[in-house]
N, C-alpha and C positions, 0 to 999 in steps of 0.2 A: 595497614593494609594487608589483605588478605588474597592469597592465590588462589586460582581454580581448582579443586582436586579433579585431575581427569577422570570423569564418568566413560562407561562402557555402554555407549550407546546401543549394542548389537546385543546386551544381556537378555536371555530368554528367548531369542530367535530361532524359530522352528522354519526350516529349509525342507522342500521337498520338492523334488524335479518327478514331473508326471511322465510314463512312458513317452507320451505325444512330444514330449520336448519342453512344456510349457513350467515355468519355475513357481513356484508359492513359497511367501514368506509370511507369516503369524508372529505378533509379537504381542504379548499382553500389555496394555497400562489401562491403570486404576487412577489414574491420576482424575478423571471425570467419566461419565457415565455415557461414553460417545466412542463411537469405533468409525473408521475410513477405510473405505477399499480403493485402491488405487491399480488402476489397469497401465501397466509400462508397456508401450511397443517400441522395439527397436528401430523404427524406419519414422523419417523426418525430412526436411527439406535436402539436407545431402543426398537422399535416394530417391531424386526425382530427376530422370534425362531431362534435357532443355525442353522437349515437348509436352512435359508434364511440369513446367513451372508452376509451383503454389497449390499440386494437387494432395499432399497430403495434408495441408489446411482445408483443403476442401472437403475431404473425407471426416476430418473433426467434425465439420458439421455434420457431414451426414449420418454419423455416427447417432444420433440424436433423432434422426427421421424414421424409427420405424425397423420392424423386422418382421417375418411372416405372421407372428402373434400377437405383435404391438403396432397399434396403427400411430400415425403421425402426432406427436404430442404425448405419447401415453406413456412413454419413458419418464420423462418430466414430471408429467403428473403422478405417478406412481410413487416416484420418489419425492414427491412434495407431500404425499398423503401418508407418507412412512416417516416423517419430520425432517427430513434431509435437503440438502442440496446438493446439485451435480455442476459440473464443469468441464472443462477440457481446455488444453494449451498444446500448440505444435512447435516444438524447437527445432533445431539443427538438426539433430541427431538420435531424436526421440518424438514421439506423441504420449500424452499424459491424460488421463480420465480419472475423472476421481468422485465419490460421492462421499458426504460425512453426514449422520445422523445419529439418533439415539442408537446405544448399543444394543438396545434390546429389538430392536428392526436391521440390524443388519444382514441376517440372510435375506433381506427383501433385495437390499442395494447389491448383493452378488449374484442374485438371478437376474436383476436387471442389466446389471452391466454385462453379465456373462452372454446374453440373449445380445446384446447389441454387440457384443464385440465378436461372436461367433456366426451372427446369422443378420447380418446389417444387407436390408432390402435395396437401396440405392435406386428407389423408385424413378424413374424418368422424369415425371412432371413435377416431382419434388425437388429435384437436382436443379430442374431449368428453375423454377421459383428461387431456390437457394443461393443458385449462382448472382442471381441480381442481387441477393442480400449480401454476399461476400464480396461483391464489387463496390456495396456501400462502404463495406469496412476498409477496404482498401483506399476508398475517397478520405475516409477518416485519417487513415495513417498518413495521405499529404498534407492532411490540415493540421499535422501533430511535427512542429517542429524539432522535435529532440528525434522522433522515429523517424523523419526523413534524413536528418545528419548523422546518425547512426548507419543507418543501412548504407547511405552513399558512402560512409568511409568504408565499409568493407569493399564495396564496389572499387573505390581506389584502390585500397591497399592490395587486393587480390589481382591477377591477372586471369587465373585458371579457374581456380577453386570454385565449387559453387557458392562458398557462402558470398561472393560478390554479387548473387544476382538478389533482384528484388523480391522477398522471401514470399511474401503473400501472394504475388503473381502478378500479373498486368493485366490489364482490363481485357484486351483484345485476346487475349489468350484463355481468360476465365471463362470468357464467353461462349468461347468454343468447346470447351469440355462435352464430350459427352458419354453417356451412361457406360459404355464398353470401355471409355480409359477410365472413370473412377472407379469402377467394378474391378476392372484389371487390376489397378493399383493395389486396393483393398486385398483381392484374392492372393495376389504375389507378394505382399510385403506384412500382411495379418495374418501370420503361421503361428504355430503353439511354440517354435522353439526361440523367437523374436519376443516372448510375450513374458511379462512378469506381473505376478498377481500377490499385490503385499495388502495385508489385513492387520491394522495396528487400532487397538482398543481395550475395552473393558470385555474381552469376550474369553471363551476357555479356548486354550490353544488347539487341544484333540479336537474340539468339536468343529472349529472352523477349521482344521484340514480335513477332517471327514466330508464338510460341507464342499469345501473347495475341490476336492477329487471326485465326490460325485456329479458336481456342477460342469469340470472342465475336462475329464479324462475322456470324455466321447467326442472331443474336439480333434477331427480328423487331421493326423501330421501330414506335412508338406514340405518341401524344402522353398525356403524363401528365396525370390530372386536378387542376385547380387547385380550391381549396377553402380561401381565406385565412383566417386567424383575425380575429374581431373586431377593428376598431381600440380603442385605448385612449385616451382623450381624460386632457390632463395634469390633475394635479390637486396641491392643496398642502393636505395634512393629517396631523395625528399621529394613528395609529392604533396600538390595542395587543390583544391576545387571550392570557388566561391559559388554559392547559391543565393539567389535573390527572391524575394517575396514579402507578402504584405503581411508582416510580424512587426512587433513594438519594439524587441531586444534582438540583439544577436546572439546567435547558439553556436558554440564552438567546441569541435571536438579534435583531439589529436588522438593518433594510434600508433602503435608498433606490433609487427609480429609477436605471440606469445608461444605457450606449449599447451599439449594437450592435459588432460587431468592428470594421466598418471607418471607423466614427465618426472622426474627431481625435482626440477626447478619450478613447478608450477606452485607447489605451497610458497615457498618463497617469495615468488610473484605476487603472490595473494598477499602477503605481509608487506612488500613494497607497496602495493595499493593500499592498504593499511593507513602505513606512515604517511604517505602523500595525501590521502582526502578522506580518511573514516574518522570522522567526529570534529568539534571544535577544536581541538591540540592538534589536529593533523599540519603538516607545512604548507599545504596548498589553502587549507582554511585560513590560516591564520595570515599568510601572505598576500591573499585576495577577498576571501569575506569579509575578514576582520577589516583591513584598510579600505573597503568600500570598491576595489577596482572591479567585483564581480558581485552580482547580487545569488549565485550560488556556483559550487565547483565540488567535484567529485571524482573519483579514481576506481577503476576495475579491471579486475583479471577474469575474463571469460575463459572457458577452455573446455570445449565440448571433446567429444571423441579424438578427432582429428588432427585440431588444430588452437590455436589459442589469439587471443587479442587482448593488449593491455591498451587501455585508452583513458583519457582526462577529458572530462567536459564542465565547460563552463558556462554561465551566460553573464551578458553584460552589455554596456553601453555601448553602440558602435564606434564610437569613436574610442574607445578602453582598449578596444582589441589587440593594436600592438603591444601595450604594456602587459596586457596578461597574457600574452603569449613571451614574453620575455619573462616573465616572474613564472611561469611553468617550466620554462625551459632552465633556468636557475635552479630551482629546486630538483630539477630532475638531477641535473649536473651534481648539485652537491650531494646527493645519493651515491651517485656513481664513483665521484671523486673524493668525497671525505667520510663517506658510511655514515651509520646512523649513529647517533648517541644511543645508550644504552637505555636512559629513560624515555624516548621516542619511540623506542623498540618495545619495551613493556606495556607502554600506554595503549598502542596501537594492538599488540598481542592479546592483552585482557578485555578491550573491545571488542575485538573480532572475536575472541574465545566465548565470551558472554552473548553476543547477537548470534553465534552458532548455537548457542544454548537453548534461546530463546525461541530457533526455528522449530527446535522440538518439542515445545510445547504442546502443540494442533497433532491430533491425529494424524491428518492427512498430509503434514509437512513431514514428519518423523517418515509415514509410508514412502512418501515421495522420496525421501532420502535414501530409504534404505533399498527401494527397488533403483534409482540412480546408481549407487553403486554396487550394485549386484548384475548391473547391466555393464560395469567397468569391470568386471570380473570375479567380485566377490562382496556381498555386503559387506563384511569385515573391516572392507576399504575406508569405512564410514569412521570406525576408531582410529585406523591408521592415519586418516587425514589430520584428525583432531589432535592425535598425539605428536604429527609433524610440525602442526602449527605453533603448538605449546612447546618444542624444543628445537625452532628455527632461530640460528644464530645471525648477528648482525652482520656478520661477515660473508654468511651466505646471501643474504638482503642485498648487499653492495656487491656481490658477484654478480647478481642476477641484473642488475641496474645497469651495471658495466655489458653485459653480455647482449641484453636485449633492449634495454633503451637508448639505442644507439641514436646520434644527432643527426648521423649522416642516413637514418633509414626510418625518419618520422613522416608520417602523412597526417594531413590536416583537411578537412572540410569544416567551411564557414558559412552559415546561412546568415544572412544581413538584409535589414529592411531595405526595400526600394528607397534608393535617392540617398540613404545614409552610409557613412562607414566605406574604407578604402577595402579593396578585394584582398586578399591574402594570396599572396605569390608565393613560389619556390625561392627566391633568393632572400624574402620577408622572412619566411620561416628558416634558412638554412641561416641566416642572418643572427636569428635569435637564438638558435641553439650551438653559436660558434662560441660558448661560453669559457672566457679565460680566467675572472676573475669570479670568487665566491663569497657571498655577503653570508658571515654565520650570525644565523637569526637566536640562536642561542636554545636552553631549554629553561623554560619560565621556573621561578622560585615558586614553588606550589606548596598549598597549605596541607600541612601534614596532618593525615587522618587519625582520627582517632585510634587506640590501639587498647586502650584499656579494658578488662572484661565488664561487662555489664553488672548492676548491681545484683544482688540476690534474689532470687524470686522472692515476689510480695505476694502471691496469688494474685487475687483480682480485686483486688482492695479498691482499685480507680475504677474499676467496671463493673457494669452489670450483667445480667445473665444475657447472652450471647442472642440475636437476632439473624436469623437465616446465615449464621456460623458468622457474623460481624461481631466484634466485640467494640463498644465504645466507652470511651472514656473522657471527661471535659477538663480542661485548664480553664482559666478565667479568658483566654482569647480564641480558642480552638477548640473543636471537636477532633477528636479522633478517634479514627475508624480502621481497626485490624483485623485482618482475615488469613487463616495460613491456608496455603495453594500449594501442594505439592507437586513433584514432576521436574522441576530443573532448580539447580542450586542458585537461584535467585530473587530477587524482591523488587517490585515495583513500586516506588514512591512518589507521593507529589505532596506539595501544599497549595491549597487553591482558597481563591475569595469570591464571595457574590460580587457580581458587576452590578451593583444596585442605582452606578449613575453612567448614564448611556450618552455620549455625546452627540451634539448636533450637526450638520453637515458641513460647519464652517470649522470644526475640530475634531472630524471624522479622523482616525488613526490615531489620535493623542494617547488613547489608552494602550493599543498595540506599540506604539513606539517607545513608551514608556516601559511597558514589560519587557519588550527584546531586549531595551539599552540597559536593563539591569542586570543582563549575564556577561556585560561588557564590562565588569567590575565591580565587586566589593569587598567588604571588610579588609581594605588595603591591598587587596588582590587585582590585578587585571584580567583581563578575558582569558587570555593564554595561560596564565594561573587557574581560573576558575575551571578552564575545560582540562587540563591536567589533572587538576585536583579530583572531578569527576569521574574523568575517563580512568585513569587507574585504579578506581575502586570496580570499576565495569560499565560505565555506562556514560553516554553524552545526555547532559542536560538540555530539556526542553522548554523553551516558554510557551503555556497554551493560552490564547485568547480567542474567546468564543463568545457569543452573543449575550450568555449568561453567566459565565464567570472568567476569571483570569488566573494563572497561578505557573509550577513550576514543576516538572516530574523529571523523572530518571528511574532506570531499572538499571540495580548493583547485583554483584556479588552477596549472598545472602549475609553472612557475615561481616559485610561493610557496610549493614544498614544504620548504625547510629553514627558513621562516618559521615555519610551522606546525607543524613537527616541535619548536622550542624550546618552542613556547607549549605542546603536548602534555605536553613531558616538566616543564614547571613546574605543569602543573596535576595530574600523577598525584603529583610529588614533593613539591612548596611549595605544597600546600591551606591556606589559611588555616583551615576547619574552625570558624569563630566560631560560639560559641551563637546567636547572633541569627539568623545563618543557618540553620543545622541546624533550628531550632527552625520556622522559617518552610516548610522543605523537608518537616519531618515532617508538617506541616498540610497539606500538597499531596498527600503520598503517602499519607495517610490516605484523602484524599478519592477519590483515583486507583483504589488498592485497595479502595473500597469501592463504586467504580462499576461494580468486573466484576461485581458482582450483577447489574447491568442487562445484561449481555450474554450474549443466551440461544446465543452460540456458545462463547465463554471460559468462563463461569463451569460449565458440565456439567463440560467438561475439568478445571477445577478441583478440583470436588467428585470426579473420579474418580480423578483423581490422588490424593487424599488420602485416598481409598478403598483406593488400592492401595500405596502406600508409607506410609501412618501418618502422623503427627506430627512428620516429620524428613525431611531430605535431598530428594530428588525429589518428595515429598508435601506440602511446602510450596511456592507462588509463589515465583519468583525475586525479586518485589519486594514480599514479605513480605503478612503479614494486618494488615488494618485496625487490629482489637484489641491485636495485639501491638506494631506500629509505634505507636501512641496512648500506650503505655505506656513506650518507649523512654526513657533518660536520655540528652539530648544530650551533656552531660559525657563519656559511655563512647564516643561517637562517633569520636572522633579517635583513643584510644586502639587501639578495633576496627581501624580501618583503619592503623594502622601496623604491630599484630602479626600482622594475619591477611592483607593485602594485598600489605605491600612487603616480605615474606622470602624469596619465591620469585623464581625467574627468570623473565622477562617475554618478550614477543615484540612486535617491531615490525614492520608489515605494511603495504608501499608497494605500491601498483599502477597502472598507469595511465600518461600520456605522459609519461616519461622514461627519462633514459640510467643503466641501473644503475651505470655505471663513474663516473659521478660520483655517483649518490644514495647509493651503499653507504658512501663516505668521509663524505660529509658527515652521513648518521645515525649512523654510527660515533663521530665526533665528539660530537654532540650526546648521544648516550645512553652512551658509552663510559667515562663518568670514575666510575662506580658500583663498590664493593665487589664483590667476587665473590658471587653467591646459586647455591645447587643447584637445582636441576630437583626437581619434585615431579610426576612423571607421574600422572596423574587414574586408578586402576586400582581401589582398592579397590571392590570392587561394590556396590552400593546394595541393601538388603535388600527382597525384596516382601514386604509384612507381611500381606495380606488373606489370609483364609482361606475356605475353600470354604463358601457358604452364605450369607456374610456380607450384609446387607440393601445396599441402595443407600445413597448419602448422597442424601438427599430434600428440596429445597425448592420450597414451595407460591407462587406467585406470582400475580398479577391478570393474567395475561399472554394473547394469543391463541393461541399455541402450549405446545406442551410439546415440551421438547428433551431428549434423553439422549446420553450419551458412555459408552461401553466401553473399559476399560484392559486389556489383557491383558498376562500376560508375553512381552517378545519380547527381539529380541537386541540387545547395545548396538553401540557403533560400532566397535569392536575384535572382535565377534564373527565368524568366518569365516562364520557362515548368513546374515549382515546380507543379501545381496543376494537371497538367495532370499525373505526376506521382503518386500523391496523391490517384488519382481515380483509375487507375492501381493497386494499393496497394489495394484499396476498392473492386475493382472486383477480385481479388484473393482472398485476404485473410478476417478472421472472418468467424462466422457461416454462411453458404449458399455462403461461396464463392468458387472460381474455385478450389484454392490447397485443402481447407478443403472437397470439395467433392470428388476429386478426389485421394487424398492421405488418406485422414482419411474416409471419408462414404463410398467408393468404394472399397478400398483394405486394409481398417484398419492399415493402415502403425504405425499410433500415436494415441498420445490424443493431442499432442500438435505441430501444424504447421501454421506458419504465415508468412508474408512477409508486408513491411513496407517502408516508404520511409522517409530517415533518411537526415535533412538538418539542415545542419550548417551554420554559417558564411561565411568560407569559403574553404568549399566543402559538397558532399553530396555523398548520397549511396543511391542504393534500397536493403534491406537485405531481405533474406528468411532465415527459421529456419526450422529443425524438428529433433524429438527425436524418435527412433525407436529401434527394438531388434536390438543385433550386426549381427545377419544373415542376416536381411533385410537392412542393410546399404546402400550397392548398389543400389539396386531396388529403396530405397527409394529417393538417391541423382538421380539417371536416370531420375524417375519422374518427381521429382520436375524442372530438366531441361526442360523435355519436356513440361510440364503446363507453365511455363514461357515462352519457345521461342514459343510457339503458340500467346503469346500474342503482338511479334513483327511481325510473318505471317500474323495475320489476324487480322481485326478489332472487338472490342467488341460489343456483339450486342446491338440492342438499350435498350431492357428490362435491359441488365446489365450495360449499361451505367447510363440509368434513376436511378437503384436503387443505384449505387454507388454515383452517385450527389446528390439524396435525401438525402442519409445516412450523408455525408461528409457537407452538407447544414444544416441538422437538428442537426449534431454534433456541429456547432458551436454557436449553443444555448444552446445545454445539457452543453457542456463542461464549461460555464460561469455561471453556481450555485454557485459555490465557488468564494469566496474571492481571496484564494490562487491560482486559477485557472484561473481568472481575472488576477492577479496580474501577474502570469509568462506569461500570454499570451501579456500584455502591455511591458514585460520588453524583451521578445523576437523579437517583432517589434521594439523596441528601437534601441537594440544593436545588433541583427543580421537581421532584417529586412529591409523594408523598411519607417518606421519610423509610427506614429497613425495613420495613414490615411490607413495601411494595416487592421486596426482593422473595419474600417466604414461598410463594406459590405463583410464579406469574402465569404458568402453566393455565391455572384456574379461571382466571380472567379471560384468557381467549376461549376456553371449553364453554363458557356461560356464554358466550355471543350468539345471539340467533339471526335466520336471516333476513328478519324484519327489520332488526336493527341496524345491519349493514346498509338496508334500503333506506332508513330513514339517514342515516349519516350521510349516505350520497344524495339525498334529497336535501339535506340541511346545506350542503357544501354547493350541489349543482343550482341552488338557487339564487345564492350572491353573487358579487360581480368579483373577476376574476384579477390578475395582473397578469400580463404577457410578456416575455420577452425573447425579441428574434433577432437572430444572427444572420443576415440573409447572404447567402454565398452569389457568387455571379457564375459558379462553374468552371473557376479556374484550378489549375494544380500544375503539377511537375509536366 
């Protein structure tokens, strides 16, 4: 096992504070031809007096609605035309705006962001329309169980501080905001001294600083308004609240007051959360997820500037809530009373450090991290926190657990389905945390990672010349695909098999059950041992189950590539698939697939695909249907795994900070000892079974919104017209797209509206989606179809075509910032596409698309019957 060398994340950062008080940070990163500009404003929900609850988020929306020189939608359109995307988020202590695009166009992004920042128009009519959109967003949150429980927890934990408020705002308050309110907030909070501009990417630092000075130096300085939140007195009390709603599973969250980010205890609390809930080797995962008590569990320490919240959340069957609460209480008590064994501490530390490193792969992630650290006082705080995480001791973790995770100060919110499960009362919670005896879970005996040096370099005897920087070598049973990607000291590695056999409705989910059960034990090691084995190398092993392939992937520290490959090989080829483990995973998979029905985004698509493709193939979700999974015979799972998943030729993909000359021979040793397997290309087309005039698949729920998805016949991954379909989707969807402007900007029908070209190896679809108030569902559907049919009747304009093509071409660079994204692109090209040649110059294929080809793609799509899935809300809510 290799430990992570502590990098200096702030190396080369240039900082300048302008005369008006604005701070500029610039860092060069040449790992990809991409750049990001992040605008960090130290103003968020904590800055809102009660009369303005939610107004910081309202202004976030208005930031994109135009300036005196840029009309409504122009900010998004110009960013798209430069090949980039933009977005924003409002938090408790800040609001962040960012744009990511090819480095050659960074000057455009700076100009656009600066204009929006310094000259927001806040038009009265646009505000009225956008407030209706934000109200739809608030309703969407009400329909999201996890969002409802998290915000209710803050309300329960705090009596005075502004964190207790429903942060997006309440409908009656939002509807009453005036232009004077929003502009007043903007003018008093968005001032130079509260603003940090961070630019990271393949840029020249001096040129960027000069550009930024010219751009921002003229912004008039003025003092920012100070309106601090009421202070919160200490308290020591157990509190609970139970919510009821139209949900299928229980959503439970427990919380304690933590610390602000700069407190000495913040990093030890982060590590405590890692020991408890990060990865498959964590205490809570082993106690709840592996045993089948809960379908998911996690722990977090969230620490904005003024306070902190330590939380543990789990999803489970309603009747199992008492057992889940007791298991959480025992894990917390064990940490406080007995401390953390060294192996558990190092597993969690290595995993968190690797995850931290991965966040720095993308330019906007690094820029946002630098700006956040600077907002705390100094961007060097980024290095300090990383070093503290690496140096925190087990005794420090135990000390913060004793100090903060007080059994007499825990709060809990439980969201239960109506008519199922009991309420969680204060005596219930206090009793569960009155732990007097501890069960020692023990540290698993883990597989020993390989520590020998790689064999001497043999050149590229196994591989031919690289294609698109990817080296290919073949063993009898596997194709090995390796690409160097610098930036962070990590490697993304996976082993995958084409899914040549798709189960019918009666066996729906058996493939997912087999693959997920494989990591519950292999090569003589149980699930906990395998989890420890991977996580002390730096990553959590993840099973992948898609409609076209299955496999296992992990991201580890670079020098642990060979050790991770050996473990993946054992998981793939020597899974135990014990009946007890399969039954436990079966129970969890039933819970997870049942919970899809609570997701107002995924569930309409699941219904639409089933309407389009029927009860087979792409009509069934990759992870199966809950009723079919529940009926599966665990004894047949192992046979299915061997017969259907290990008969075809596989592929191993490794991308990251590696030397292909050394990586290919080592991977060849590990995966080269198997008998020859024939490749089975995924080419047989998947039939589209829906008939013209077929009714939608409709489900009614007690939700605040209605949501529907439309699935039209579209090109597959190998269809030569697929690029035209993607251009169509880019014109239609996203900020500045036709659907966005017609359905959201002009009619305020929805917060979320989208279109995309869904391309698989054996078929494809053109998808559209919207969520809106139930009373406007018919209007939304009519206008959605009207806008889509326009594409078939008339060509897109030259400006629309240019913006969409530039955007897609730019995204071919932007999307390659992380090793994981590059690995996914390679896998998709190899198994579903035309091979590595697809990676050579994908931008050229978009630039070749004409307006007539887009019209023809739309015409072909719109003339065919489509599948429709509808989740119809009844207007219910909190």
